[in-house]
N, C-alpha and C positions, 0 to 999 in steps of 0.2 A: 434365533431371532424371529420375531413375528413379522409377517408380511408388511405390517404398518410401521414397524420400528424404523427410525431414521437411519440412514446410512452414514458411515464415517465421511465427513465432508472436509476435505483438506483446503478448500478455498473460501467458502461463503463466510464461515465464522471469522476467519482472518480479515476478510474484506469488511465485515461489520466494524472491526476494530479500526481499520484504516479509514473507513468512512467517518467514524467519530473524530479521528485526528484531523482529517482533511476539512471537514465542515467547521470544526473549532478554529482551524487556521484561517478559513475564509472569514470568520467573524473577527479574528484578530486583525487581519488586513483591512477589513471594512472599518474597524474602530480606530485604526492607527492614524494619528496626526503626523503625517510625514514631514511637517515643518520642524518637528522636535527631534533632535539628534539622538536622544536616549531611546525614544520609541523606534527609531530606525535601526539602532543597534540591537534592540530586542527582537525586531522583526527578522533581522539577519540571523541571529542565533536560533530563533524558533524555526525559521525556514530551513536552516542547515540541519537541525534535528529531524524535522519532518522528512527531508530528502534522504537522510540516512536511513530512516525507517522504510520508506518506499523502496529505496535501492536494495536494502537487505531482504525485504520480502520478495522482490523480483528475482534476486540472485538465488534464493531458496527454490523458487519455482523453476528457474532455468536449470539448476543443478539437480533437483530431485523430482519435481512433478512432471515437467515437460518430457524428460526422457521416458518416464513410465507411460505417458500418453503416446509418444512417438512410436513405441513398439506396436501399438494397435491402430493408431490413426495419425500417420505422419502429417497429413494436411492440417489437422486441428493443432498439433504441436507447432508446426511451422507458422501458422497464423498467430498463435499466442506469442511465439518468440518474436515475430515481426512487429506485433503491437508493442512488445517491450522495447524494441529499438526506437520506435516513435516516442514512447514515454520517456526513454532515456534522454532524447534530444530536448523534450520539453522540460525535464528536470535540470538539464544543463543550462538552459535559458533562465529558468527560475533561480538557480544558484548564482548565475552571473548578475542578474538584476538585484537579488537580495544583497550580494556583496557590494554592489554599486550604491544602493540606497544608504548604506551605512557610511560611505566615504565621500559622496559627492558634495558639492557646495550647497549652501542653504538654498540658493536660487534654483538648483537642479533637483532637490529632493522631492518636491511635490510631483513633478512630471515623472521622475523615476519611480516613485511610489505608484502612480497610476499605471505605468507600464508593468510593474510587478504584479499589481492586482489583476490586470488583464491576462498576463501570462499564467498566473495561478488559476484563473477561471478556465482558461483553455485546458490546462493540465487536469483540472478537476473533471471537466467534461470527458476528456480522453480516458481518464482512470475509470469513471463510472461505466462508460461503454465497454472498456476492456474487462472490467470485473463481471459485467453481465455476460460477455462472451465466455469467460472462464466458468462462471457459475452454471451456465447452460451447457456448453459444448465440452469443456474440459471435464466437468463432473460426469457428464454422460459417458464419456470414454472410460474414465476411471471406474465408474460404477458398473459398466457393462463387462469389464474385463478383470476386475480385481475384487477379491474378498475384502471384508472389513479388516481382517487380520493383516492382509497385505497393505491396505491403506494406513493402518496404524503403524506398520513398520516404516512406511515412507515418512509419516509424521515424526517418528522417532529419529530418523536420519536428519531431519531438519533440526529437531530439538538438540541433538547431540553435537551439531555444528556450532552451537551457541555456548557462550560462557554461562554458568549458573546465574550470574547477575543479569545478563541480558535476557535470558529466558524468563526470569522473574519479572522484568519490565514488561515484556510482551504479555505474560500471563495476567498481570494487573490490568493492562489495557484490554485484553480479551474479556476478563471478568466484568469490566465496567461497560462492555459493549453488547452483551448478549442477554437474551431473556432467561427466565428462571430455569426452564427445562434444559436449555443449552448449558447454563452454568452448572447444573447438576451433572450433566454428561462430561463436562471438563474435569470434574472431580475436585 
């Protein structure tokens, strides 16, 4: 590998895919007329799907990536895990509000929708800050202490934990979220 060749990156590419989903969800919430019950049910379903993806991604990091980091820099791993706990609380709030917006009375939907948008904006901010931490500090530890072959083995552990159908969903999202060079590297 040449000195200028990119390293295997276990977090940034995935974060690009998640940023795509999060920002599209922000637009969905901004365009939703919370007075309309069908739109509220759609928001509830889409929010549930988004939260499933975010949770799945976090659990992969908790189970595979953070232990590899903790071996060499326990403080970075602990900070990343602590950030996940904060994000989990935000996701629980979002899940609760998305469930409510689909079932509250007509007179409560607009206010509940506003609370949902605000909670989502807060989660979005927290996610972006967290991803920046991982893309900077977690990657530094991984790259300083692991070969690309070892990083690929970690990636394979994540892949093998998914069903083929779920892996295909993530792959489609990844391919839609990266540049041409990264797409070629994904194969």
